[in-house]
C-alpha positions as CSV (number, residue, x, y, z in Angstrom):
1,M,92.3,88.5,69.1
2,D,91.1,90.3,72.2
3,A,89.2,88.9,75.3
4,S,85.8,89.1,73.6
5,T,86.9,86.8,70.6
6,R,89.0,84.4,72.5
7,P,88.1,80.9,72.8
8,P,86.5,79.8,76.0
9,P,88.8,78.0,78.5
10,A,87.5,74.3,77.7
11,A,88.1,75.0,74.0
12,L,91.7,76.4,74.6
13,R,92.4,73.4,76.9
14,A,91.2,71.0,74.0
15,A,93.5,72.9,71.6
16,H,96.5,72.4,74.0
17,E,95.8,68.8,74.4
18,R,95.6,68.2,70.4
19,Y,99.0,70.0,70.1
20,V,100.8,68.2,72.7
21,T,99.4,64.7,71.9
22,V,98.9,64.7,68.1
23,P,102.1,64.6,66.3
24,G,102.4,67.4,63.6
25,E,99.2,69.2,64.9
26,P,99.4,72.9,64.2
27,P,98.5,75.1,67.3
28,R,94.9,76.2,66.9
29,V,95.5,79.2,69.1
30,R,96.3,83.0,68.3
31,L,99.7,83.7,66.9
32,L,101.5,84.9,69.9
33,V,100.5,81.7,71.8
34,A,101.2,79.4,68.9
35,D,104.8,80.9,68.4
36,S,105.5,80.6,72.2
37,W,104.1,76.8,72.2
38,R,106.5,76.1,69.5
39,R,109.5,77.5,71.4
40,C,108.4,75.7,74.5
41,A,108.1,72.3,72.5
42,A,111.7,72.5,71.6
43,G,113.0,73.1,75.1
44,V,112.6,71.5,78.5
45,V,109.3,72.5,79.8
46,R,106.7,69.4,80.0
47,P,103.2,70.2,79.0
48,D,101.6,67.9,81.5
49,G,102.7,70.2,84.3
50,S,105.1,67.5,85.7
51,R,108.0,69.8,85.6
52,L,107.6,73.1,87.6
53,P,109.7,76.3,87.5
54,P,112.8,75.8,89.5
55,V,113.4,77.9,92.5
56,R,116.9,79.6,92.0
57,R,117.3,81.8,95.0
58,T,116.9,81.3,98.3
59,A,115.4,83.6,101.0
60,G,118.9,84.9,102.1
61,D,120.5,85.8,98.7
62,L,117.2,86.9,97.3
63,A,116.8,89.6,99.8
64,A,120.2,90.9,99.2
65,Y,119.6,90.8,95.4
66,R,116.3,92.9,95.6
67,R,118.0,95.6,97.6
68,T,120.3,96.5,94.9
69,H,117.6,95.9,91.8
70,P,116.5,99.0,90.1
71,L,112.8,98.1,90.4
72,A,112.9,98.0,94.2
73,A,112.6,101.9,93.8
74,V,109.1,101.5,92.2
75,L,107.9,98.8,94.4
76,P,105.6,101.1,96.7
77,L,104.3,102.3,93.3
78,F,103.5,98.9,92.0
79,R,101.8,98.1,95.5
80,E,99.6,101.0,95.1
81,L,98.4,100.6,91.7
82,L,98.2,96.9,91.6
83,G,98.3,95.5,95.3
84,S,95.5,97.5,96.6
85,G,92.5,95.4,95.4
86,A,94.2,92.0,95.7
87,A,92.1,90.9,98.6
88,D,88.9,91.7,96.8
89,D,89.7,90.3,93.5
90,G,91.6,87.3,94.7
91,H,94.8,88.0,92.7
92,V,98.5,88.5,93.3
93,F,101.1,90.8,91.4
94,A,104.6,89.7,90.8
95,I,107.8,91.8,90.1
96,G,110.4,89.9,88.2
97,D,113.8,90.7,86.9
98,G,115.2,90.5,83.3
99,D,115.7,86.8,83.4
100,G,112.2,86.1,84.8
101,T,113.1,85.4,88.4
102,L,110.2,86.5,90.4
103,L,111.5,89.0,93.1
104,W,108.3,90.0,94.7
105,V,105.1,88.2,94.8
106,E,102.4,89.7,96.9
107,G,98.5,90.0,97.1
108,D,95.7,87.9,98.3
109,T,97.0,85.6,101.0
110,A,94.8,82.4,99.9
111,T,95.9,83.0,96.2
112,L,99.5,83.2,97.2
113,G,99.3,79.7,98.8
114,R,97.5,78.3,95.9
115,A,100.1,79.9,93.5
116,E,103.2,78.4,95.6
117,H,101.8,74.8,95.0
118,M,103.1,75.5,91.3
119,H,106.2,77.5,92.2
120,F,104.8,80.8,91.5
121,A,106.8,82.2,94.3
122,E,109.5,84.5,95.3
123,G,112.9,83.3,94.1
124,A,111.3,81.0,91.0
125,L,112.4,81.3,87.7
126,W,109.3,82.2,85.5
127,S,111.0,82.7,81.9
128,E,109.4,81.2,79.1
129,A,112.1,78.5,78.7
130,Q,111.7,77.2,82.3
131,A,108.0,77.6,82.9
132,G,106.3,77.6,79.4
133,T,104.1,80.1,78.0
134,N,103.1,82.5,80.8
135,A,102.5,86.2,80.8
136,P,105.8,87.3,82.7
137,G,108.1,84.8,80.6
138,T,106.5,85.5,77.3
139,A,106.4,89.2,78.0
140,L,110.1,89.1,78.5
141,A,110.6,87.0,75.4
142,V,108.8,89.1,72.9
143,G,109.6,92.4,74.6
144,R,105.9,93.8,74.9
145,P,102.8,93.5,77.1
146,V,101.2,89.9,77.1
147,Q,98.1,88.4,78.4
148,I,97.8,84.6,78.7
149,V,94.5,82.9,79.6
150,A,94.0,79.4,81.0
151,G,94.7,76.8,78.6
152,E,97.0,79.1,76.6
153,H,99.6,78.2,79.1
154,Y,101.8,75.5,77.8
155,S,102.1,73.7,81.1
156,S,98.9,72.5,82.2
157,A,100.0,73.2,85.9
158,A,98.8,76.6,85.1
159,H,95.7,76.1,83.3
160,A,93.5,77.3,86.2
161,W,95.3,80.7,86.0
162,S,95.2,83.8,84.0
163,C,97.8,86.3,84.0
164,A,98.9,89.8,82.3
165,A,102.4,91.2,82.4
166,A,104.4,94.0,80.8
167,P,108.2,94.6,80.6
168,V,109.6,97.6,82.3
169,R,112.6,99.3,80.6
170,D,115.4,101.6,81.7
171,P,114.2,105.0,80.8
172,G,117.8,106.0,79.7
173,T,118.9,103.1,77.6
174,G,115.7,101.0,76.9
175,R,117.2,98.0,78.3
176,V,114.5,95.7,80.0
177,L,114.9,95.9,83.8
178,G,112.3,93.3,84.7
179,V,108.6,92.6,84.5
180,V,105.4,93.5,86.2
181,D,102.7,90.6,86.4
182,L,98.9,90.2,87.5
183,T,98.0,86.6,88.2
184,G,94.9,85.2,89.4
185,G,91.4,83.8,88.0
186,G,88.9,85.1,85.7
187,T,89.1,88.8,86.6
188,I,92.8,88.7,85.2
189,A,91.6,87.5,81.7
190,T,89.8,90.8,81.0
191,P,90.8,94.0,79.1
192,P,90.9,96.0,82.5
193,A,93.4,94.0,84.0
194,F,95.6,93.9,80.8
195,A,95.3,98.0,80.7
196,A,96.1,98.0,84.5
197,V,99.3,96.1,84.1
198,R,100.4,98.1,81.2
199,A,99.6,101.5,82.9
200,A,101.7,100.2,86.0
201,A,104.7,99.5,83.8
202,L,104.7,102.9,82.1
203,A,104.0,104.7,85.6
204,A,107.0,102.9,86.7
205,E,109.2,103.9,83.9
206,A,107.9,107.6,84.4
207,E,109.0,107.3,88.0
208,L,112.3,105.9,87.2
209,A,112.9,108.7,84.4
210,R,112.1,111.4,87.2
211,A,114.5,109.9,89.8
212,F,117.3,109.7,87.2
213,S,117.0,113.2,86.0
214,A,115.3,115.2,88.6
215,P,116.7,116.3,92.2
216,P,115.2,114.6,95.0
217,V,111.6,115.2,96.0
218,L,110.3,114.5,99.4
219,L,107.1,112.7,99.1
220,G,103.6,113.4,100.9
221,P,102.2,111.3,103.8
222,D,100.6,109.1,101.2
223,G,103.7,108.3,99.4
224,R,103.1,110.7,96.4
225,K,104.4,113.7,95.2
226,P,102.5,116.8,96.3
227,S,100.1,117.9,93.5
228,R,101.0,121.8,94.2
229,P,104.0,123.6,96.0
230,E,103.5,124.0,99.7
231,T,105.0,126.8,101.9
232,G,106.0,124.4,104.6
233,V,109.0,122.2,105.2
234,R,109.5,118.6,104.1
235,L,112.0,116.4,105.8
236,A,113.4,113.1,105.0
237,A,115.5,111.4,107.6
238,L,114.7,107.7,107.6
239,G,117.5,105.4,106.3
240,R,119.8,108.1,105.5
241,D,122.7,109.9,107.6
242,S,122.3,113.1,105.5
243,A,118.8,114.3,105.8
244,L,117.1,116.0,102.9
245,L,115.0,119.1,103.7
246,E,112.7,120.7,101.0
247,H,111.6,124.4,101.2
248,A,110.4,127.0,98.6
249,G,111.1,124.6,95.8
250,R,114.6,123.7,96.8
251,V,116.1,120.6,98.3
252,H,119.1,120.7,100.7
253,R,121.2,117.9,101.6
254,L,122.3,118.6,105.2
255,S,125.6,117.6,106.8
256,A,125.2,114.9,109.6
257,R,125.5,117.4,112.6
258,H,123.0,119.7,110.8
259,S,120.7,116.8,110.2
260,E,120.6,116.1,113.9
261,I,119.7,119.7,114.5
262,V,116.8,119.9,112.1
263,V,115.2,116.5,113.4
264,A,115.6,118.0,116.9
265,L,114.0,121.0,116.0
266,A,111.2,119.2,114.1
267,L,110.4,117.1,117.1
268,Q,110.0,120.3,119.3
269,A,107.6,122.5,117.1
270,R,107.5,125.3,119.7
271,G,111.1,125.6,119.5
272,M,114.0,125.0,122.4
273,T,116.6,126.9,124.1
274,G,120.3,126.5,123.4
275,D,120.9,124.6,126.7
276,R,118.0,122.2,125.8
277,L,119.3,121.7,122.4
278,A,122.9,121.1,123.4
279,V,121.5,118.3,125.7
280,D,119.7,116.6,122.9
281,L,122.4,116.7,120.5
282,S,125.2,115.3,122.8
283,E,125.8,113.4,125.9
284,R,128.9,115.4,126.5
285,E,128.9,119.1,127.2
286,V,128.7,121.2,124.1
287,P,130.3,124.6,124.4
288,P,127.6,127.5,123.6
289,S,130.1,129.2,121.0
290,T,130.3,125.7,119.3
291,L,126.3,125.3,119.0
292,R,126.0,128.8,118.0
293,A,128.4,128.5,115.3
294,E,126.8,125.5,114.1
295,L,123.2,127.2,114.0
296,T,125.0,130.1,112.2
297,R,126.2,128.0,109.4
298,L,122.9,126.0,109.2
299,R,121.1,129.4,109.0
300,A,123.3,130.4,105.9
301,V,122.2,127.2,104.2
302,L,118.5,127.5,105.1
303,G,118.0,131.2,105.3
304,P,117.0,133.5,108.0
305,D,113.2,133.2,107.2
306,L,113.5,129.3,108.1
307,L,115.6,129.1,111.3
308,G,114.7,131.3,114.1
309,S,116.3,131.9,117.5
310,R,115.3,132.8,121.0
311,P,114.1,130.0,120.9
312,Y,115.7,128.0,118.3
313,A,112.8,127.0,116.0
314,L,112.1,126.0,112.4
315,L,109.6,128.9,111.4
316,S,107.6,126.9,108.8
317,P,105.4,123.8,109.4
318,V,107.4,120.7,109.2
319,R,106.1,117.5,107.5
320,A,108.9,114.8,108.4
321,D,108.9,111.2,106.9
322,F,109.6,109.7,110.7
323,A,106.4,111.7,111.9
324,A,104.3,110.6,108.9
325,V,105.4,106.8,109.8
326,A,104.4,107.4,113.5
327,E,100.9,108.9,112.5
328,L,100.2,106.1,110.1
329,L,101.0,103.5,112.9
330,A,98.6,105.6,115.3
331,E,95.9,105.4,112.9
332,G,96.5,101.4,112.4
333,R,97.6,101.8,108.8
334,V,100.4,99.4,109.2
335,D,100.7,98.6,105.6
336,R,101.2,102.3,104.6
337,A,103.5,102.8,107.7
338,L,106.0,100.1,106.4
339,A,105.7,101.4,102.8
340,R,106.8,104.8,104.1
341,Y,109.6,103.4,106.4
342,Q,112.9,103.7,104.6
343,G,115.1,102.7,107.4
344,A,116.3,103.9,110.8
345,L,116.3,107.5,111.6
346,L,119.6,108.8,111.0
347,P,121.2,105.5,111.6
348,R,124.8,106.4,112.5
349,S,123.7,109.3,114.8
350,E,124.3,109.0,118.5
351,A,122.5,112.4,119.4
352,P,120.3,111.3,122.4
353,V,117.2,112.8,121.1
354,V,117.8,110.7,117.6
355,V,118.6,107.6,119.4
356,E,115.4,107.9,121.5
357,H,113.0,108.5,118.7
358,R,114.7,106.0,116.4
359,R,114.4,103.3,118.8
360,A,110.8,104.0,119.7
361,L,109.7,104.1,115.9
362,E,111.5,100.9,115.2
363,Q,109.8,99.0,118.0
364,Q,106.5,100.5,117.3
365,L,106.6,99.6,113.6
366,R,108.1,96.0,114.4
367,G,105.5,95.4,117.2
368,A,102.7,96.4,114.5
369,V,104.0,94.1,111.7
370,L,104.5,91.1,113.9
371,G,101.3,91.8,115.6
372,S,99.4,91.9,112.5
373,G,100.0,88.3,111.3
374,D,99.8,89.5,107.7
375,V,101.9,87.6,105.4
376,R,102.5,90.4,103.1
377,L,103.8,92.8,105.8
378,L,105.9,90.1,107.3
379,R,107.5,89.2,104.1
380,R,108.1,92.8,103.6
381,W,109.7,93.1,107.0
382,V,112.2,90.4,106.7
383,D,112.9,91.4,103.1
384,A,114.4,94.9,104.4
385,D,118.0,95.2,105.7
386,W,116.6,96.0,109.2
387,G,114.5,92.7,109.3
388,A,116.4,90.2,107.3
389,D,117.9,88.9,110.6
390,D,115.1,89.1,112.7
391,V,114.4,85.7,113.9
392,S,110.8,86.3,115.5
393,A,109.7,87.9,112.3
394,W,110.8,84.9,110.3
395,R,109.0,82.6,112.8
396,H,105.8,84.7,112.7
397,L,105.9,84.5,108.7
398,A,106.5,80.4,109.0
399,R,103.6,80.2,111.2
400,N,101.5,82.3,109.0
401,L,102.2,80.7,105.8
402,P,99.9,77.9,104.5
403,G,100.9,74.7,105.7
404,G,103.0,72.6,103.3
405,S,104.0,75.8,101.4
406,P,107.6,75.6,100.2
407,Q,108.0,79.3,101.5
408,R,106.9,78.3,104.9
409,A,109.7,75.6,105.1
410,A,112.1,78.3,103.8
411,A,111.1,80.8,106.5
412,A,111.2,78.1,109.3
413,A,114.8,77.2,108.0
414,R,115.8,80.6,108.0
415,A,114.7,81.3,111.7
416,H,116.4,78.0,112.6
417,A,119.7,79.1,110.9
418,L,119.7,82.4,112.5
419,D,119.0,80.9,115.9
420,A,122.2,78.6,115.4
421,A,124.2,81.5,114.2
422,V,124.0,83.8,117.4
423,A,124.1,83.5,120.9
424,V,121.3,85.6,122.0
425,P,118.0,84.6,123.1
426,P,115.8,83.4,120.2
427,Q,113.0,86.1,120.6
428,A,115.7,88.7,119.9
429,G,117.8,87.1,117.3
430,R,120.2,89.4,115.3
431,Y,117.6,92.0,115.3
432,A,118.8,93.1,118.5
433,A,122.5,93.1,117.2
434,W,121.2,95.2,114.4
435,L,119.7,97.6,116.7
436,Q,123.1,98.0,118.6
437,R,125.0,98.2,115.5
438,S,122.8,101.3,114.2
439,G,123.2,103.2,117.5
440,S,119.8,102.1,119.2
């Protein structure tokens, strides 16, 4: 039964009421939903909506769990495919793990607030057994894409909503890693919404397959793989101690010192003298012979056509991930900048030029996120390693979440706990300590 032949919402609600109030009444709905209702009737879910799905993970342990979950690698892809039109359509998208716990819930701010009232929020368990018939939970139960509309939900608390979801599988083993879901109003009860969520799941599986089997590929400024080979250099140095440099179809994983040299040269496109490079790399004097030896080794790795001397310079145009983030911030595209930001620039480096640019980029991005007042961006900031202990960010998040929201209370509690745990000014919190630890 497709959307064109499915009964209207009023008829679905009537079928639901008959099933839950008349003993022995057969479910007068499509087979997928009827089978799900029968499973739910034998469990703990209450059809009158008086029992909401439990919230199993707090903000603190959820953040740690998400960082190691395989679907974190494809979150930017889901944001691009499903999140870009959320404000226009009034929907949210959610990513859950294989048990049905919602790891990320993002989208239209007003819709997020309404969804939280029925516990459709990060950390809540939306398995079919705990939440009743619903797209993410039932998709996990049957192992295939599912669309659930209005009164097809077993719990009447969700009768105002429609949703579509699809499992995401490990491309190597076929094991279900989790589920991707679209939730909203009438726009989600349509064939295009169902097709979109299925396509997003397939795209994520393809992306995971490439990541497992292919060498690292540095992405373009829009977060996508370049459509054709480029003659320039792509450099990835955010969130890693060993930079990746792609040139002429080859990817080089650089040593820590070579990473610092390449970053320094990328920041000075016109090149620099050996004396200036030595100052940029260390506060202590670097003997010229030592620097020349390092550059000789680097030239052997990259080739003489890429690394020039007198002055020292990279001889092809460089597209660096840290420069792309800075450009996006300058254009006011904070959402895209945060999506591209993978962490501090060479986080363990103590090279003065790296420390300076690392600190500047972090402060610019943090200021833009906090100044935006955007709940989605603030959530993404505090969910990351660099923002997990940022007291000000947690306070900004709490202030911008809807009044009475469980997530608002959780964010305020997290800020209070961080304040109590560290003896530093509240506006700095442990974010300052994290900056110090990372060499900033």
